PDB file with one MODEL, atoms N, CA, C and O in Angstrom:
MODEL        1
ATOM      1  N   MET A   1      44.504   3.965 -13.022  1.00  0.00           N
ATOM      2  CA  MET A   1      44.070   3.589 -12.133  1.00  0.00           C
ATOM      3  C   MET A   1      45.299   2.171 -11.460  1.00  0.00           C
ATOM      4  O   MET A   1      45.451   2.343 -10.251  1.00  0.00           O
ATOM      5  N   SER A   2      45.827   1.367 -11.800  1.00  0.00           N
ATOM      6  CA  SER A   2      46.859   0.704 -11.813  1.00  0.00           C
ATOM      7  C   SER A   2      47.437   1.145 -11.143  1.00  0.00           C
ATOM      8  O   SER A   2      47.391   0.967  -9.926  1.00  0.00           O
ATOM      9  N   GLY A   3      48.453   2.147 -11.981  1.00  0.00           N
ATOM     10  CA  GLY A   3      49.489   2.954 -11.351  1.00  0.00           C
ATOM     11  C   GLY A   3      49.096   3.037 -10.125  1.00  0.00           C
ATOM     12  O   GLY A   3      49.657   2.113  -9.536  1.00  0.00           O
ATOM     13  N   THR A   4      48.188   3.856  -9.112  1.00  0.00           N
ATOM     14  CA  THR A   4      47.283   4.455  -7.968  1.00  0.00           C
ATOM     15  C   THR A   4      48.023   2.788  -7.071  1.00  0.00           C
ATOM     16  O   THR A   4      49.165   2.785  -6.610  1.00  0.00           O
ATOM     17  N   GLU A   5      47.423   1.993  -7.028  1.00  0.00           N
ATOM     18  CA  GLU A   5      47.338   0.538  -6.513  1.00  0.00           C
ATOM     19  C   GLU A   5      48.534  -0.569  -6.695  1.00  0.00           C
ATOM     20  O   GLU A   5      48.708  -1.597  -6.041  1.00  0.00           O
ATOM     21  N   LYS A   6      49.340  -0.023  -7.834  1.00  0.00           N
ATOM     22  CA  LYS A   6      50.689  -0.493  -7.764  1.00  0.00           C
ATOM     23  C   LYS A   6      51.477   0.264  -6.798  1.00  0.00           C
ATOM     24  O   LYS A   6      52.465  -0.331  -6.368  1.00  0.00           O
ATOM     25  N   GLY A   7      51.224   1.664  -6.276  1.00  0.00           N
ATOM     26  CA  GLY A   7      52.290   2.538  -5.825  1.00  0.00           C
ATOM     27  C   GLY A   7      51.551   2.115  -3.910  1.00  0.00           C
ATOM     28  O   GLY A   7      52.008   2.399  -2.802  1.00  0.00           O
ATOM     29  N   LYS A   8      50.460   1.458  -4.273  1.00  0.00           N
ATOM     30  CA  LYS A   8      50.055   1.328  -2.767  1.00  0.00           C
ATOM     31  C   LYS A   8      50.820   0.124  -2.132  1.00  0.00           C
ATOM     32  O   LYS A   8      51.448   0.157  -1.074  1.00  0.00           O
ATOM     33  N   ALA A   9      50.605  -1.279  -3.225  1.00  0.00           N
ATOM     34  CA  ALA A   9      51.723  -1.787  -3.017  1.00  0.00           C
ATOM     35  C   ALA A   9      52.876  -2.081  -2.743  1.00  0.00           C
ATOM     36  O   ALA A   9      53.270  -3.076  -2.135  1.00  0.00           O
ATOM     37  N   ARG A  10      53.803  -0.754  -3.420  1.00  0.00           N
ATOM     38  CA  ARG A  10      55.248  -0.756  -2.866  1.00  0.00           C
ATOM     39  C   ARG A  10      54.934   0.273  -1.536  1.00  0.00           C
ATOM     40  O   ARG A  10      55.798   0.246  -0.659  1.00  0.00           O
ATOM     41  N   ALA A  11      54.381   0.703  -1.434  1.00  0.00           N
ATOM     42  CA  ALA A  11      54.440   1.236  -0.210  1.00  0.00           C
ATOM     43  C   ALA A  11      53.845   0.212   1.180  1.00  0.00           C
ATOM     44  O   ALA A  11      53.956   0.332   2.400  1.00  0.00           O
ATOM     45  N   GLU A  12      53.365  -0.527   0.538  1.00  0.00           N
ATOM     46  CA  GLU A  12      52.820  -1.394   1.708  1.00  0.00           C
ATOM     47  C   GLU A  12      54.008  -2.541   1.829  1.00  0.00           C
ATOM     48  O   GLU A  12      54.429  -2.775   2.961  1.00  0.00           O
ATOM     49  N   GLN A  13      54.636  -3.359   0.563  1.00  0.00           N
ATOM     50  CA  GLN A  13      55.702  -3.555   1.094  1.00  0.00           C
ATOM     51  C   GLN A  13      57.033  -2.843   1.309  1.00  0.00           C
ATOM     52  O   GLN A  13      57.970  -3.629   1.165  1.00  0.00           O
ATOM     53  N   ALA A  14      57.394  -1.653   1.596  1.00  0.00           N
ATOM     54  CA  ALA A  14      58.164  -0.852   2.183  1.00  0.00           C
ATOM     55  C   ALA A  14      57.941  -0.954   3.716  1.00  0.00           C
ATOM     56  O   ALA A  14      58.717  -1.580   4.438  1.00  0.00           O
ATOM     57  N   LYS A  15      56.934  -0.363   4.135  1.00  0.00           N
ATOM     58  CA  LYS A  15      56.329  -0.413   5.309  1.00  0.00           C
ATOM     59  C   LYS A  15      56.442  -2.011   6.127  1.00  0.00           C
ATOM     60  O   LYS A  15      56.390  -2.076   7.355  1.00  0.00           O
ATOM     61  N   GLY A  16      56.552  -2.878   5.515  1.00  0.00           N
ATOM     62  CA  GLY A  16      56.396  -4.322   6.210  1.00  0.00           C
ATOM     63  C   GLY A  16      58.157  -4.777   6.500  1.00  0.00           C
ATOM     64  O   GLY A  16      58.734  -5.467   7.341  1.00  0.00           O
ATOM     65  N   LYS A  17      58.537  -4.052   5.425  1.00  0.00           N
ATOM     66  CA  LYS A  17      60.254  -4.401   5.513  1.00  0.00           C
ATOM     67  C   LYS A  17      60.697  -3.358   6.528  1.00  0.00           C
ATOM     68  O   LYS A  17      61.517  -3.712   7.376  1.00  0.00           O
ATOM     69  N   ALA A  18      60.295  -2.262   6.531  1.00  0.00           N
ATOM     70  CA  ALA A  18      60.746  -1.552   7.927  1.00  0.00           C
ATOM     71  C   ALA A  18      59.786  -2.166   9.436  1.00  0.00           C
ATOM     72  O   ALA A  18      60.314  -2.449  10.512  1.00  0.00           O
ATOM     73  N   LYS A  19      58.512  -2.241   9.170  1.00  0.00           N
ATOM     74  CA  LYS A  19      58.171  -3.167  10.013  1.00  0.00           C
ATOM     75  C   LYS A  19      59.022  -4.498  11.001  1.00  0.00           C
ATOM     76  O   LYS A  19      59.131  -4.781  12.194  1.00  0.00           O
ATOM     77  N   GLU A  20      59.519  -5.071   9.632  1.00  0.00           N
ATOM     78  CA  GLU A  20      60.149  -6.291   9.891  1.00  0.00           C
ATOM     79  C   GLU A  20      61.629  -5.748  10.699  1.00  0.00           C
ATOM     80  O   GLU A  20      61.917  -6.012  11.866  1.00  0.00           O
ATOM     81  N   ALA A  21      62.267  -5.118   9.959  1.00  0.00           N
ATOM     82  CA  ALA A  21      63.591  -4.940  10.515  1.00  0.00           C
ATOM     83  C   ALA A  21      63.715  -4.064  12.016  1.00  0.00           C
ATOM     84  O   ALA A  21      64.564  -4.347  12.861  1.00  0.00           O
ATOM     85  N   VAL A  22      63.081  -3.365  12.115  1.00  0.00           N
ATOM     86  CA  VAL A  22      62.529  -2.624  13.722  1.00  0.00           C
ATOM     87  C   VAL A  22      62.144  -4.155  14.686  1.00  0.00           C
ATOM     88  O   VAL A  22      62.766  -4.529  15.680  1.00  0.00           O
ATOM     89  N   GLY A  23      61.257  -4.673  14.212  1.00  0.00           N
ATOM     90  CA  GLY A  23      60.780  -5.879  14.921  1.00  0.00           C
ATOM     91  C   GLY A  23      62.121  -6.710  15.318  1.00  0.00           C
ATOM     92  O   GLY A  23      62.511  -6.925  16.466  1.00  0.00           O
ATOM     93  N   ARG A  24      62.858  -7.207  13.874  1.00  0.00           N
ATOM     94  CA  ARG A  24      64.734  -8.178  14.803  1.00  0.00           C
ATOM     95  C   ARG A  24      65.375  -7.481  15.834  1.00  0.00           C
ATOM     96  O   ARG A  24      66.058  -7.893  16.772  1.00  0.00           O
ATOM     97  N   ALA A  25      64.885  -5.841  15.347  1.00  0.00           N
ATOM     98  CA  ALA A  25      66.747  -4.637  16.039  1.00  0.00           C
ATOM     99  C   ALA A  25      65.718  -4.991  17.316  1.00  0.00           C
ATOM    100  O   ALA A  25      66.477  -5.291  18.238  1.00  0.00           O
ATOM    101  N   VAL A  26      64.739  -5.062  17.650  1.00  0.00           N
ATOM    102  CA  VAL A  26      64.648  -4.601  19.187  1.00  0.00           C
ATOM    103  C   VAL A  26      64.427  -6.095  19.775  1.00  0.00           C
ATOM    104  O   VAL A  26      64.574  -6.101  20.997  1.00  0.00           O
ATOM    105  N   GLY A  27      64.113  -7.368  19.225  1.00  0.00           N
ATOM    106  CA  GLY A  27      63.635  -8.824  19.605  1.00  0.00           C
ATOM    107  C   GLY A  27      62.219  -8.621  19.429  1.00  0.00           C
ATOM    108  O   GLY A  27      61.734  -8.977  20.503  1.00  0.00           O
ATOM    109  N   ASN A  28      61.454  -8.312  18.803  1.00  0.00           N
ATOM    110  CA  ASN A  28      59.750  -8.419  18.911  1.00  0.00           C
ATOM    111  C   ASN A  28      59.839  -9.190  17.772  1.00  0.00           C
ATOM    112  O   ASN A  28      60.456  -8.990  16.726  1.00  0.00           O
ATOM    113  N   GLU A  29      59.189 -10.031  18.099  1.00  0.00           N
ATOM    114  CA  GLU A  29      58.672 -11.353  17.126  1.00  0.00           C
ATOM    115  C   GLU A  29      57.295 -10.982  16.506  1.00  0.00           C
ATOM    116  O   GLU A  29      57.129 -10.919  15.288  1.00  0.00           O
ATOM    117  N   ARG A  30      56.529 -10.791  17.222  1.00  0.00           N
ATOM    118  CA  ARG A  30      54.820 -10.183  16.841  1.00  0.00           C
ATOM    119  C   ARG A  30      55.275  -8.917  15.620  1.00  0.00           C
ATOM    120  O   ARG A  30      54.879  -8.918  14.455  1.00  0.00           O
ATOM    121  N   MET A  31      56.077  -8.017  16.162  1.00  0.00           N
ATOM    122  CA  MET A  31      56.062  -6.787  15.267  1.00  0.00           C
ATOM    123  C   MET A  31      57.102  -7.608  13.985  1.00  0.00           C
ATOM    124  O   MET A  31      56.677  -7.292  12.874  1.00  0.00           O
ATOM    125  N   THR A  32      58.077  -8.365  13.920  1.00  0.00           N
ATOM    126  CA  THR A  32      58.567  -9.220  12.975  1.00  0.00           C
ATOM    127  C   THR A  32      57.908  -9.878  11.826  1.00  0.00           C
ATOM    128  O   THR A  32      58.243  -9.892  10.641  1.00  0.00           O
ATOM    129  N   ALA A  33      56.525 -10.624  12.651  1.00  0.00           N
ATOM    130  CA  ALA A  33      55.746 -11.070  11.970  1.00  0.00           C
ATOM    131  C   ALA A  33      54.472 -10.102  11.388  1.00  0.00           C
ATOM    132  O   ALA A  33      53.601 -10.571  10.656  1.00  0.00           O
ATOM    133  N   GLU A  34      54.490  -9.050  11.709  1.00  0.00           N
ATOM    134  CA  GLU A  34      53.678  -8.228  11.193  1.00  0.00           C
ATOM    135  C   GLU A  34      53.945  -7.731   9.768  1.00  0.00           C
ATOM    136  O   GLU A  34      53.201  -7.454   8.827  1.00  0.00           O
ATOM    137  N   GLY A  35      56.064  -7.707  10.051  1.00  0.00           N
ATOM    138  CA  GLY A  35      56.123  -6.955   8.754  1.00  0.00           C
ATOM    139  C   GLY A  35      56.444  -7.861   8.047  1.00  0.00           C
ATOM    140  O   GLY A  35      57.160  -7.550   7.096  1.00  0.00           O
ATOM    141  N   GLN A  36      56.050  -9.371   8.208  1.00  0.00           N
ATOM    142  CA  GLN A  36      55.944  -9.973   6.819  1.00  0.00           C
ATOM    143  C   GLN A  36      55.241  -9.771   6.105  1.00  0.00           C
ATOM    144  O   GLN A  36      55.355  -9.392   4.939  1.00  0.00           O
ATOM    145  N   ALA A  37      53.736 -10.176   7.187  1.00  0.00           N
ATOM    146  CA  ALA A  37      52.505 -10.244   6.655  1.00  0.00           C
ATOM    147  C   ALA A  37      52.288  -8.911   5.614  1.00  0.00           C
ATOM    148  O   ALA A  37      51.837  -8.782   4.476  1.00  0.00           O
ATOM    149  N   ASP A  38      52.777  -8.126   6.487  1.00  0.00           N
ATOM    150  CA  ASP A  38      52.318  -6.290   5.445  1.00  0.00           C
ATOM    151  C   ASP A  38      53.112  -6.881   4.230  1.00  0.00           C
ATOM    152  O   ASP A  38      52.384  -7.659   3.615  1.00  0.00           O
ATOM    153  N   GLN A  39      54.099  -6.795   3.793  1.00  0.00           N
ATOM    154  CA  GLN A  39      54.735  -7.650   2.915  1.00  0.00           C
ATOM    155  C   GLN A  39      54.550  -8.584   2.026  1.00  0.00           C
ATOM    156  O   GLN A  39      54.832  -8.451   0.835  1.00  0.00           O
ATOM    157  N   ALA A  40      54.098  -9.527   2.504  1.00  0.00           N
ATOM    158  CA  ALA A  40      53.110 -10.621   1.568  1.00  0.00           C
ATOM    159  C   ALA A  40      51.895  -9.695   0.999  1.00  0.00           C
ATOM    160  O   ALA A  40      51.858  -9.550  -0.223  1.00  0.00           O
ATOM    161  N   LYS A  41      50.945  -9.087   1.755  1.00  0.00           N
ATOM    162  CA  LYS A  41      49.982  -8.186   1.041  1.00  0.00           C
ATOM    163  C   LYS A  41      50.118  -7.485   0.008  1.00  0.00           C
ATOM    164  O   LYS A  41      49.373  -7.363  -0.964  1.00  0.00           O
ATOM    165  N   GLY A  42      51.496  -6.834   0.340  1.00  0.00           N
ATOM    166  CA  GLY A  42      51.966  -5.898  -0.617  1.00  0.00           C
ATOM    167  C   GLY A  42      52.165  -6.953  -1.712  1.00  0.00           C
ATOM    168  O   GLY A  42      51.314  -7.037  -2.597  1.00  0.00           O
ATOM    169  N   ASN A  43      52.956  -7.552  -1.711  1.00  0.00           N
ATOM    170  CA  ASN A  43      52.902  -8.613  -2.958  1.00  0.00           C
ATOM    171  C   ASN A  43      51.652  -9.059  -3.567  1.00  0.00           C
ATOM    172  O   ASN A  43      51.326  -8.887  -4.741  1.00  0.00           O
ATOM    173  N   ALA A  44      51.239  -9.426  -3.000  1.00  0.00           N
ATOM    174  CA  ALA A  44      49.703 -10.087  -3.713  1.00  0.00           C
ATOM    175  C   ALA A  44      49.057  -9.320  -4.376  1.00  0.00           C
ATOM    176  O   ALA A  44      48.558  -9.673  -5.444  1.00  0.00           O
ATOM    177  N   ARG A  45      48.895  -7.805  -3.766  1.00  0.00           N
ATOM    178  CA  ARG A  45      48.048  -6.693  -4.288  1.00  0.00           C
ATOM    179  C   ARG A  45      49.243  -6.487  -5.569  1.00  0.00           C
ATOM    180  O   ARG A  45      48.462  -6.339  -6.509  1.00  0.00           O
ATOM    181  N   HIS A  46      50.094  -6.425  -5.948  1.00  0.00           N
ATOM    182  CA  HIS A  46      51.072  -6.077  -7.142  1.00  0.00           C
ATOM    183  C   HIS A  46      50.676  -6.749  -7.742  1.00  0.00           C
ATOM    184  O   HIS A  46      49.969  -6.306  -8.647  1.00  0.00           O
ATOM    185  N   ALA A  47      50.886  -8.409  -7.629  1.00  0.00           N
ATOM    186  CA  ALA A  47      50.580  -9.459  -8.624  1.00  0.00           C
ATOM    187  C   ALA A  47      48.904  -9.017  -9.452  1.00  0.00           C
ATOM    188  O   ALA A  47      48.544  -8.673 -10.578  1.00  0.00           O
ATOM    189  N   LYS A  48      48.223  -9.291  -8.063  1.00  0.00           N
ATOM    190  CA  LYS A  48      46.758  -9.078  -8.900  1.00  0.00           C
ATOM    191  C   LYS A  48      47.097  -7.889  -9.641  1.00  0.00           C
ATOM    192  O   LYS A  48      47.324  -8.260 -10.792  1.00  0.00           O
ATOM    193  N   GLU A  49      47.179  -7.186  -9.586  1.00  0.00           N
ATOM    194  CA  GLU A  49      47.615  -5.827 -10.630  1.00  0.00           C
ATOM    195  C   GLU A  49      48.277  -6.376 -11.905  1.00  0.00           C
ATOM    196  O   GLU A  49      47.800  -5.958 -12.960  1.00  0.00           O
ATOM    197  N   ASP A  50      49.324  -7.266 -11.980  1.00  0.00           N
ATOM    198  CA  ASP A  50      50.287  -7.574 -13.129  1.00  0.00           C
ATOM    199  C   ASP A  50      49.104  -8.021 -13.888  1.00  0.00           C
ATOM    200  O   ASP A  50      48.879  -7.608 -15.026  1.00  0.00           O
ATOM    201  N   VAL A  51      48.294  -8.919 -13.225  1.00  0.00           N
ATOM    202  CA  VAL A  51      47.462  -9.726 -13.935  1.00  0.00           C
ATOM    203  C   VAL A  51      46.644  -9.272 -14.429  1.00  0.00           C
ATOM    204  O   VAL A  51      46.239  -9.850 -15.438  1.00  0.00           O
ATOM    205  N   LYS A  52      45.987  -8.057 -14.019  1.00  0.00           N
ATOM    206  CA  LYS A  52      45.110  -6.989 -14.376  1.00  0.00           C
ATOM    207  C   LYS A  52      45.926  -5.990 -15.570  1.00  0.00           C
ATOM    208  O   LYS A  52      45.276  -5.501 -16.494  1.00  0.00           O
ATOM    209  N   ASP A  53      46.822  -5.850 -15.486  1.00  0.00           N
ATOM    210  CA  ASP A  53      47.549  -5.202 -16.775  1.00  0.00           C
ATOM    211  C   ASP A  53      47.812  -6.381 -17.959  1.00  0.00           C
ATOM    212  O   ASP A  53      47.684  -6.138 -19.159  1.00  0.00           O
ATOM    213  N   ALA A  54      48.174  -7.605 -17.457  1.00  0.00           N
ATOM    214  CA  ALA A  54      48.075  -8.495 -18.733  1.00  0.00           C
ATOM    215  C   ALA A  54      47.205  -8.559 -19.593  1.00  0.00           C
ATOM    216  O   ALA A  54      47.358  -8.443 -20.809  1.00  0.00           O
ATOM    217  N   PHE A  55      45.845  -8.824 -18.769  1.00  0.00           N
ATOM    218  CA  PHE A  55      44.370  -8.960 -19.808  1.00  0.00           C
ATOM    219  C   PHE A  55      44.072  -7.407 -20.278  1.00  0.00           C
ATOM    220  O   PHE A  55      43.148  -7.261 -21.078  1.00  0.00           O
ATOM    221  N   ARG A  56      44.627  -6.502 -19.937  1.00  0.00           N
ATOM    222  CA  ARG A  56      44.080  -5.063 -20.752  1.00  0.00           C
ATOM    223  C   ARG A  56      44.903  -5.343 -22.083  1.00  0.00           C
ATOM    224  O   ARG A  56      44.351  -4.861 -23.072  1.00  0.00           O
ATOM    225  N   HIS A  57      46.008  -5.963 -22.319  1.00  0.00           N
ATOM    226  CA  HIS A  57      47.308  -5.596 -23.062  1.00  0.00           C
ATOM    227  C   HIS A  57      46.690  -6.706 -24.181  1.00  0.00           C
ATOM    228  O   HIS A  57      47.315  -6.958 -25.211  1.00  0.00           O
TER     229      HIS A  57
ENDMDL
END
C-alpha cells in the first residue's frame, strides 16, 4: 500500500510542477501558487509514507 501512496505523491508533485510552469509561462500568479501548493501536498504525503516505512522496518 505504501508504494501506491508514494506513487500518488509523485503524481501530485508532477502535476504541481506542470501547473506552476504553465502559470509562470502565461503570467497567472494564482495558477503558479496552486502548483506550488500541489507540490507541497505531494511532498508532505511522500514524507508521511517515508516515516511509516521507517517504523515498519
